[in-house]
N, C-alpha and C positions, 0 to 999 in steps of 0.2 A: 318606419317600423310597421305601420298599419298595412302597407303594401306587401311587406314580407309575410305578415300574418295571413294575407289573402292569397299567398302562394306565388307572388311575383318574384321569379328568379332573377330578373334584371335588377330589382331593388336590392336583393341580397348581394349581387355582384357589385353594385355601386357602393354599398356599405363596406364591402370587403376592400375595394380599391381605395376607399377613403381612409380606413382605419387599420389596414393590415400592417403597415409599417410600424405604427406606434404600438400595436398589440404585440408584434414580434419583438420589438425593442424591450418592452416590459418583460416578456417571457425570457428573453436572453439574459437580461440583467439579473433575474431571479435564478434561472436554471444554469447559466454559464455553459451551455452546450447548444450548438447550432441546430443539430437534428432534433433535439428535444424541444427547442423553441419553435421550430417549424411544425412539429406535431401538435404542440399546444395551440398554435395559431389556427390550425384547421379545427381542432376540438372546440375552440372558443366560438368560431363562426358557425359550426354545426349546432352548438348550444344556443347561440343567438337565434338561429332558425327554429329550433325546437321550442324555445322558451319565449318567443316573441310576444305571446299573449300576456306574459307576466310583466312586461315593461310598462311602467307608469310614468308618463311624461311630466306629471306634476311634481315628481321627486327629483327631476333633473333631466338633462339632455341624454340622448342615446349614447353619446361618446363616453360619458362618465359611467353609465351602466355597463357598457362593453369593457371599459378599462378595469372597472371593479371586478367584473367576472374574470377577466384575464389575470389580474393580480391574485385573486383567490385561488384560481385553478393552478397558477404557477407555484404558489406557496404549497399547495396540497401535493403537487407533483414533485416538488423539491423534497418534501418530507418523505414521500414514497421512495424516491431514488436514493436518498440518504440511508433509509432503513435497509435498502438492498445493497449498500456499499458501492453505489454507482460512482461516487466521487473519489473513492479510495482505491479504485482499481488501478493497476499498473499497466500502462501500454507497453507491450513487449517490444514493439519496434523501436520506441523511444529509448527504452532501457538498454536494448542491444546496441544502439548507436552510441550511447554514452559510455558503455563499458569498452575498455580496450582489450585487445587480445593478450592473454597472459604470456603467450609465447613471444610476443613482441617486447615485453618488459623484462628481459633477462638481466639488464643492467641495474635493476631496482632492488638489488639484494640488500642494500644498506638499511632499508626500513624493516626487513624481515628479522626473524629470530636468528637465523644463521648470520645475517649481516651484523647484528649486534654482538654476537659471540665471536665473530671472526670465522674464517673459512674452516669448516669442520668442527666448529665449537659446539654445536648442538649434539653432534655425534659423541664428542668427548664428554659432554655433560651427561648424556644418556648412559654412557659406559661407566660413569662414576656411581651410578645407582646400584643397589644390591640386586641380585638376580630376580628375587621375588617382585621387587618394585618395577624392574624393567619389564618382566613378563606381564604384570598386571596392567601397566600403562600401555604396552603394545597391544594387548588384547582389547583394552577398553577403547583407545583412540584410533588404532589402525584397523583392527578386525571388527570393531563395533559391538563387542559383547557387553552385556550388562554385568554389574558386580555379582549378581547371583549366578549367572552363567559362568563367569570366571571362577568363582568359588567351586562350582561343580567340576569344571574342566581341570583345575589345578588340585582338586581334592583337599581344599582348605575350607575353613569356616568363612562365612560372610564377613565376620568381624576382622579376621586376619587380612582378607582381601581389601577391605576398606582401609585398614591400617597401612598396607603396602601402597595403596592408591594415594592416600593423602600424604604419607611420608615421602613418596616418590615425587609428587607434585611440589611439595615444600623444598625438597632437595634441588629439583630443577630450577625452581624460582630463585633459590639462593645462588646457584651456579650462574644463572643468567644475570642477576642483578649485581653479583660480585664484580663482574667485569665493568659495570657502569658506575659503581661507587668506588671512589679512590680510597685505598687503605683497607678495604673490606675484602675478606676472602671467605668463601663458603666452607662450612664445617663438614 
């Protein structure tokens, strides 16, 4: 450490060769990212070079001083990355490979609403609704209008539109679950 303080680059290189692997291991265990661990490894040894005068051999060997520095910097970096949602980001390439092409799953109708109601069952349930309910649900779910916009478009009060919306959903729910519950039929 005294040689490093005197500006001996070979002493720093020797220290790096000796402790780089263990410092990177600590960094990787804390950060769980190889590129971040590599960056932290470089930061720690730059810090060792800059703070070499603060090293006190009476408190312990250089190895512990370096590892303590690495651990503290890794924890600090982990907190910083967590606050910036580094660990919650979604890798788009991984997500794309896990998703299957919806055009390839034509035979998976059984799990859908149409599959539960039978062929054309959703259309029949939708036709069982009153005209105002059908218009409100179509404008809300298919066209993307808000309830206020639907009220203005249909020339009705917001209360009436909400009534049609909730009654229509309730009716669709009853139609859908009536086919799955024996002895029950929607009103």
